[in-house]
C-alpha positions as CSV (number, residue, x, y, z in Angstrom):
1,M,-31.7,0.0,-9.8
2,S,-31.4,3.8,-10.1
3,K,-31.3,5.6,-13.4
4,K,-27.8,6.9,-12.7
5,K,-26.5,3.5,-12.0
6,A,-28.2,2.0,-15.1
7,I,-26.6,4.7,-17.3
8,I,-23.1,4.2,-16.0
9,L,-23.3,0.4,-16.2
10,L,-24.6,0.7,-19.8
11,T,-21.7,2.9,-20.6
12,V,-19.2,0.4,-19.1
13,F,-20.9,-2.5,-20.9
14,I,-20.6,-0.8,-24.3
15,D,-16.9,-0.2,-23.6
16,V,-16.3,-3.8,-22.4
17,L,-18.2,-5.2,-25.3
18,G,-15.7,-3.5,-27.6
19,I,-12.7,-4.9,-25.7
20,G,-14.2,-8.4,-25.8
21,L,-14.9,-8.1,-29.5
22,I,-11.3,-7.5,-30.5
23,I,-9.6,-9.9,-28.0
24,P,-9.5,-13.0,-30.4
25,I,-8.9,-10.9,-33.5
26,L,-6.1,-8.5,-32.5
27,P,-3.1,-10.9,-32.8
28,F,-4.2,-12.1,-36.3
29,Y,-4.8,-8.5,-37.5
30,V,-1.4,-7.4,-36.3
31,K,0.3,-10.4,-37.8
32,S,-1.3,-9.5,-41.2
33,F,1.1,-6.5,-41.2
34,G,4.1,-8.9,-41.0
35,A,4.6,-8.2,-37.3
36,S,6.5,-10.8,-35.1
37,P,4.9,-12.2,-31.9
38,F,7.1,-9.9,-29.9
39,L,5.6,-6.9,-31.6
40,V,2.2,-8.2,-30.9
41,T,2.9,-8.4,-27.2
42,L,4.7,-5.0,-27.4
43,L,1.4,-3.5,-28.6
44,F,-0.2,-4.6,-25.4
45,A,2.6,-3.3,-23.3
46,I,2.7,0.1,-25.0
47,F,-1.0,0.6,-24.1
48,S,-0.3,-0.4,-20.5
49,L,2.7,2.0,-20.4
50,F,0.7,5.0,-21.5
51,S,-2.3,4.1,-19.3
52,F,0.2,4.1,-16.4
53,F,0.9,7.7,-17.1
54,S,-2.7,8.8,-17.8
55,A,-4.8,6.9,-15.1
56,P,-3.8,8.9,-12.0
57,L,-4.0,12.2,-13.9
58,L,-7.5,11.4,-15.2
59,G,-8.6,10.2,-11.8
60,A,-7.3,13.4,-10.1
61,W,-9.0,15.5,-12.8
62,S,-12.3,13.7,-12.1
63,D,-11.9,14.7,-8.4
64,R,-11.2,18.3,-9.4
65,S,-13.6,19.0,-12.3
66,G,-16.1,16.1,-12.2
67,R,-16.5,12.5,-13.3
68,R,-18.6,13.3,-16.4
69,P,-15.9,15.3,-18.4
70,A,-13.2,12.8,-17.5
71,L,-15.2,9.8,-18.7
72,I,-16.3,11.5,-21.9
73,V,-12.7,12.4,-22.8
74,S,-11.6,8.9,-22.0
75,I,-14.3,7.3,-24.2
76,F,-13.6,9.5,-27.2
77,S,-9.9,8.9,-26.8
78,T,-10.7,5.2,-27.1
79,A,-12.8,5.8,-30.2
80,L,-10.0,7.7,-31.9
81,G,-7.4,5.1,-31.0
82,W,-9.4,2.2,-32.4
83,L,-10.4,4.1,-35.6
84,I,-6.7,4.9,-36.3
85,F,-5.9,1.3,-35.5
86,A,-8.5,0.1,-38.0
87,A,-7.2,2.4,-40.7
88,A,-3.5,1.9,-40.1
89,P,-1.5,1.6,-43.3
90,N,1.6,0.1,-41.4
91,I,2.8,-1.0,-38.0
92,I,3.8,2.5,-36.9
93,W,0.1,3.6,-37.1
94,L,-0.9,0.5,-35.1
95,F,1.3,1.8,-32.3
96,I,0.0,5.3,-32.6
97,G,-3.6,4.0,-32.3
98,R,-2.7,2.1,-29.1
99,I,-0.8,5.1,-27.7
100,I,-3.8,7.4,-28.2
101,D,-6.1,4.9,-26.5
102,G,-3.7,4.6,-23.6
103,I,-3.2,8.4,-23.2
104,A,-6.7,8.7,-21.7
105,A,-7.3,5.2,-20.5
106,G,-9.3,5.7,-17.4
107,N,-12.8,4.5,-18.2
108,F,-13.0,1.9,-15.5
109,S,-11.5,3.9,-12.6
110,V,-13.7,6.9,-13.4
111,A,-16.7,4.6,-13.7
112,Q,-15.9,3.1,-10.3
113,S,-15.8,6.6,-8.9
114,Y,-19.2,7.2,-10.3
115,L,-20.6,4.2,-8.6
116,I,-19.0,5.1,-5.3
117,D,-20.4,8.6,-5.5
118,I,-24.0,7.4,-5.8
119,A,-23.8,4.4,-3.3
120,K,-25.9,4.8,-0.2
121,D,-23.7,2.9,2.1
122,E,-20.4,1.0,2.3
123,K,-21.8,-2.4,1.3
124,E,-23.5,-0.9,-1.7
125,K,-20.2,0.6,-2.8
126,T,-18.6,-2.8,-2.9
127,A,-21.6,-4.5,-4.5
128,S,-21.6,-1.7,-7.2
129,L,-18.0,-2.3,-8.0
130,G,-18.8,-6.0,-8.2
131,L,-21.4,-5.1,-10.9
132,I,-18.7,-3.7,-13.1
133,G,-16.9,-7.0,-12.8
134,A,-20.1,-8.8,-13.8
135,I,-20.5,-6.5,-16.8
136,F,-16.8,-7.3,-17.7
137,G,-17.7,-11.0,-17.6
138,I,-20.7,-10.6,-19.9
139,G,-18.4,-8.7,-22.3
140,L,-16.0,-11.6,-22.3
141,I,-18.8,-14.0,-23.2
142,I,-20.5,-11.9,-25.9
143,G,-17.6,-10.0,-27.3
144,P,-15.3,-12.7,-28.6
145,A,-18.1,-14.6,-30.3
146,L,-19.2,-11.4,-32.0
147,G,-15.7,-10.5,-33.0
148,G,-15.2,-13.9,-34.6
149,I,-18.3,-13.4,-36.7
150,L,-17.3,-9.9,-37.8
151,S,-13.8,-11.0,-38.7
152,Q,-15.3,-13.2,-41.4
153,I,-15.9,-10.0,-43.4
154,S,-12.4,-8.7,-43.0
155,L,-9.7,-8.6,-40.2
156,D,-10.0,-4.8,-39.9
157,F,-13.8,-4.8,-39.8
158,P,-14.1,-5.6,-36.0
159,F,-11.9,-2.6,-35.2
160,W,-14.0,-0.2,-37.3
161,C,-17.0,-1.6,-35.3
162,V,-15.3,-1.1,-32.0
163,G,-14.4,2.5,-33.0
164,A,-17.9,3.2,-34.1
165,L,-19.3,1.7,-30.9
166,A,-17.0,3.9,-28.8
167,V,-18.2,7.0,-30.7
168,F,-21.8,6.0,-29.9
169,N,-20.8,5.4,-26.3
170,G,-19.2,8.9,-26.1
171,L,-22.3,10.6,-27.5
172,F,-24.5,8.6,-25.2
173,A,-22.5,9.7,-22.2
174,L,-22.4,13.3,-23.5
175,F,-26.2,13.6,-23.7
176,F,-27.4,11.3,-20.9
177,L,-24.7,10.8,-18.2
178,P,-25.2,13.1,-15.2
179,E,-22.5,14.5,-12.9
180,T,-22.2,12.7,-9.5
181,N,-19.2,14.3,-7.9
182,L,-20.7,16.7,-5.4
183,H,-17.4,17.2,-3.5
184,K,-15.2,18.6,-6.3
185,N,-11.7,19.6,-5.0
186,K,-11.1,22.8,-7.0
187,E,-7.9,23.5,-5.1
188,Q,-6.3,20.2,-6.1
189,L,-3.3,20.7,-8.4
190,L,-2.9,18.4,-11.4
191,S,0.5,16.9,-11.9
192,L,1.8,15.5,-15.3
193,N,4.2,13.3,-13.3
194,P,2.5,9.9,-12.9
195,L,4.8,8.9,-10.1
196,R,3.8,11.9,-7.9
197,P,0.3,10.6,-6.9
198,I,1.7,7.0,-6.5
199,I,4.5,8.3,-4.2
200,K,2.1,10.5,-2.4
201,S,-0.3,7.5,-1.8
202,L,2.6,5.3,-0.6
203,H,3.6,7.9,1.9
204,D,0.1,7.8,3.4
205,K,-0.2,5.0,6.0
206,R,-3.9,4.6,5.1
207,W,-3.1,3.1,1.7
208,R,0.4,1.7,1.9
209,A,-0.3,-2.0,2.6
210,N,-3.3,-2.2,0.2
211,L,-1.3,-0.6,-2.7
212,A,1.6,-3.0,-2.1
213,A,-0.7,-6.0,-2.0
214,W,-2.6,-4.7,-5.1
215,F,0.7,-4.5,-7.0
216,I,1.8,-8.1,-6.1
217,F,-1.7,-9.4,-6.7
218,G,-1.7,-7.6,-10.1
219,I,1.6,-9.3,-11.2
220,A,0.3,-12.7,-10.2
221,I,-2.9,-12.3,-12.3
222,A,-1.0,-10.8,-15.3
223,I,1.3,-13.8,-15.3
224,E,-1.7,-16.2,-15.4
225,H,-3.6,-14.2,-18.1
226,S,-0.6,-14.0,-20.4
227,I,0.3,-17.7,-20.5
228,L,-3.0,-19.4,-20.0
229,A,-3.7,-20.2,-23.6
230,L,0.0,-21.2,-24.3
231,Y,-0.1,-23.5,-21.2
232,L,-3.4,-25.2,-22.4
233,E,-1.8,-25.8,-25.8
234,E,1.6,-27.0,-24.5
235,I,0.5,-29.2,-21.6
236,F,-2.9,-30.5,-22.7
237,S,-2.7,-30.0,-26.6
238,F,-5.9,-28.0,-26.7
239,N,-6.7,-26.0,-29.9
240,S,-7.9,-22.4,-30.0
241,F,-11.6,-23.5,-29.9
242,V,-11.2,-25.4,-26.7
243,V,-9.1,-22.5,-25.2
244,S,-12.0,-20.2,-26.1
245,L,-14.4,-22.5,-24.2
246,F,-12.2,-22.1,-21.1
247,L,-12.2,-18.3,-21.5
248,T,-16.0,-18.3,-21.9
249,G,-16.2,-20.4,-18.7
250,I,-14.2,-17.8,-16.8
251,G,-16.5,-15.1,-18.1
252,V,-19.6,-17.1,-16.8
253,I,-17.9,-17.4,-13.4
254,L,-17.3,-13.6,-13.3
255,V,-20.9,-12.9,-14.1
256,I,-22.4,-15.2,-11.5
257,N,-19.8,-14.4,-8.8
258,Q,-19.8,-10.6,-9.1
259,G,-23.3,-10.1,-10.3
260,F,-25.0,-12.3,-7.6
261,A,-22.7,-14.1,-5.1
262,L,-20.7,-11.1,-4.1
263,K,-23.6,-9.2,-2.6
264,N,-25.8,-12.1,-1.5
265,I,-23.1,-14.4,-0.1
266,W,-19.6,-13.1,0.3
267,L,-20.4,-9.6,1.6
268,K,-23.4,-10.9,3.6
269,Y,-21.4,-13.4,5.6
270,F,-17.8,-12.0,5.6
271,S,-16.1,-8.7,6.1
272,E,-14.1,-7.2,3.3
273,T,-10.9,-7.4,5.4
274,S,-11.4,-11.2,6.0
275,L,-12.1,-11.8,2.3
276,N,-8.9,-9.9,1.3
277,I,-6.7,-11.8,3.7
278,W,-7.9,-15.3,3.5
279,L,-8.9,-15.4,-0.2
280,S,-5.4,-14.4,-1.0
281,L,-4.3,-17.6,0.5
282,V,-7.0,-19.6,-1.3
283,L,-5.9,-17.9,-4.6
284,A,-2.3,-19.1,-4.0
285,T,-3.7,-22.7,-3.7
286,G,-5.6,-22.3,-7.0
287,F,-2.4,-21.2,-8.8
288,W,-0.4,-24.1,-7.5
289,L,-3.2,-26.6,-8.6
290,M,-3.0,-25.0,-12.1
291,S,0.7,-25.7,-12.2
292,L,0.1,-29.4,-12.1
293,K,-0.1,-31.5,-15.2
294,Y,-3.3,-33.4,-14.3
295,L,-6.4,-31.9,-16.1
296,I,-8.8,-32.4,-13.2
297,L,-6.5,-30.6,-10.8
298,F,-5.8,-27.8,-13.3
299,I,-9.6,-27.3,-13.8
300,S,-10.1,-27.2,-10.1
301,G,-7.4,-24.6,-9.7
302,L,-8.8,-22.6,-12.6
303,I,-12.2,-22.4,-10.9
304,I,-10.7,-21.5,-7.5
305,M,-8.5,-18.8,-9.2
306,S,-11.4,-17.3,-11.2
307,I,-13.7,-17.1,-8.1
308,T,-11.1,-15.7,-5.7
309,Q,-9.4,-13.2,-8.0
310,S,-12.7,-11.7,-9.1
311,I,-13.7,-11.1,-5.5
312,L,-10.3,-9.7,-4.6
313,R,-10.3,-7.3,-7.4
314,V,-13.5,-5.7,-6.0
315,T,-12.8,-6.0,-2.2
316,I,-9.2,-4.6,-2.4
317,T,-10.4,-1.7,-4.6
318,S,-13.4,-1.0,-2.4
319,Q,-11.4,-1.1,0.9
320,T,-8.7,1.1,-0.5
321,A,-11.1,3.7,-1.8
322,K,-13.0,3.7,1.5
323,Q,-9.8,4.7,3.4
324,G,-9.8,8.1,1.6
325,L,-12.0,11.1,1.7
326,A,-14.8,11.7,-0.8
327,Q,-12.6,14.2,-2.8
328,E,-9.8,11.6,-3.1
329,Q,-11.8,8.8,-4.6
330,G,-10.8,9.5,-8.2
331,L,-7.2,10.0,-7.3
332,I,-6.8,6.7,-5.4
333,L,-8.7,4.7,-8.0
334,G,-6.5,6.2,-10.7
335,V,-3.4,5.2,-8.7
336,L,-4.8,1.6,-8.5
337,A,-5.4,1.6,-12.3
338,S,-1.8,2.9,-12.8
339,I,-0.4,0.2,-10.5
340,I,-2.3,-2.5,-12.5
341,S,-0.8,-1.1,-15.7
342,V,2.7,-1.6,-14.3
343,S,1.7,-5.1,-13.3
344,M,0.5,-5.8,-16.8
345,I,3.9,-4.8,-18.2
346,I,6.0,-6.8,-15.7
347,G,3.8,-9.9,-15.5
348,P,3.8,-11.0,-19.2
349,I,7.6,-10.4,-19.5
350,V,8.3,-12.5,-16.5
351,A,5.8,-15.2,-17.5
352,G,7.2,-15.5,-21.1
353,W,10.7,-15.9,-19.7
354,L,9.7,-18.6,-17.2
355,F,7.5,-20.4,-19.7
356,T,10.4,-21.0,-22.0
357,I,12.3,-22.6,-19.1
358,N,9.5,-24.6,-17.7
359,P,5.8,-24.1,-18.6
360,H,4.7,-24.9,-15.0
361,W,6.8,-22.3,-13.3
362,P,4.7,-19.2,-14.1
363,F,1.8,-20.6,-12.1
364,V,4.1,-21.6,-9.3
365,L,5.4,-18.0,-9.2
366,S,1.8,-16.6,-9.3
367,G,1.0,-18.8,-6.2
368,L,4.1,-17.4,-4.4
369,L,3.0,-13.9,-5.2
370,A,-0.5,-14.5,-4.0
371,A,1.0,-15.9,-0.7
372,I,3.0,-12.7,-0.3
373,T,-0.2,-10.7,-0.8
374,F,-1.7,-12.7,2.0
375,L,1.3,-12.0,4.3
376,I,1.1,-8.2,3.5
377,L,-2.6,-8.0,4.3
378,F,-2.4,-10.2,7.3
379,C,0.5,-8.3,8.9
380,S,-1.2,-5.0,8.1
381,R,-4.4,-6.1,9.8
382,R,-2.4,-7.4,12.8
383,R,-0.6,-4.0,13.2
384,E,-3.9,-2.1,13.0
385,T,-5.5,-4.4,15.7
386,L,-2.5,-4.0,18.0
387,A,-2.5,-0.2,17.5
388,K,-6.2,-0.1,18.3
389,I,-5.7,-2.2,21.5
390,S,-2.9,0.1,22.6
391,E,-5.1,3.2,22.0
392,E,-7.9,1.7,23.9
393,D,-5.6,0.9,26.8
394,L,-4.4,4.5,26.9
395,I,-8.0,5.7,27.0
396,I,-8.8,3.4,29.9
397,A,-5.7,4.5,31.8
398,Q,-6.6,8.1,31.3
399,Q,-10.1,7.6,32.5
400,R,-8.7,5.9,35.6
401,L,-6.4,8.8,36.3
402,D,-9.3,11.2,35.8
403,F,-11.4,9.2,38.3
404,V,-8.6,9.3,40.8
405,D,-8.2,13.0,40.4
């Protein structure tokens, strides 16, 4: 592994470790301020809302001025946000902390741009993006356990630790992280309107189908994430400890699948296009199995869902990025991050509403959305194939005419 890749992966790991550390503690900490469950979910939504505004801007800035300054600003914004969150005297300051964190929330999309910049070929680009997923899985294994231990000191102590960890991460990036963007687009204008880069991307035929599929896929995953713990408690009467074991299991699958299997199995024997299309259909099957009340079928569906969604996150991202020019990488990855932010706002709201009606319905809907993702990608591929055949026919016809002449 190259020094540049090792440095950026370490930077991502420190960031993810902080996220994993506060996952099991945040609801309890917020409730200690007298907040209702609705306010707890609103804190998650407010972060996603502001990251929706900031991600495309930060991505475009990284194309124009470099990956290094964009990532450093994002990391220090995270540090400030968590330190304010830890020191908050009331609920209002909790929201301010999450807003500051969301204002420059582009760590992952800029890190993805880094890895794409230094990749030697197309397969290495995809495999490198998979490493970020593996790092995320490791963070989900180590972080929650560490957070639980630190919370025994006090509920706010884990957040002070996360803030300090982010400060260290920012200083590490400041002194050791090199610049990798050798194709800076100095003429690119930065827009404060988050919809402009998204609308621009949707108007471009290269990205339209993948962005639509990414949005639908994101809602399906957000629905599952938001009600998984509630579903395990409601249907199978599992307590928080057993739920944490399920989450740890998902983390282990992410590490194995994206750290090893993606490069050595999936990308070795299948094309990214085939993986995107057919795994979307397999993902739908996984969700539908999870909607059933039989534990063995639910666990089977959960394993299928964990494997397929972790691959699709990488392959859809990679294929979309490859469809752009080198100086567009940050922009399109920022757009993808922004679209996921919207999905993370819509998904939990829909899931919560459906769960109150019937706890099985959210997974049924996720399955339908995954099936729609399959249809979008399948039809897009078919159109591309037919267009290519038509173009080849025209070339052959022109060659025949030239021969006759």
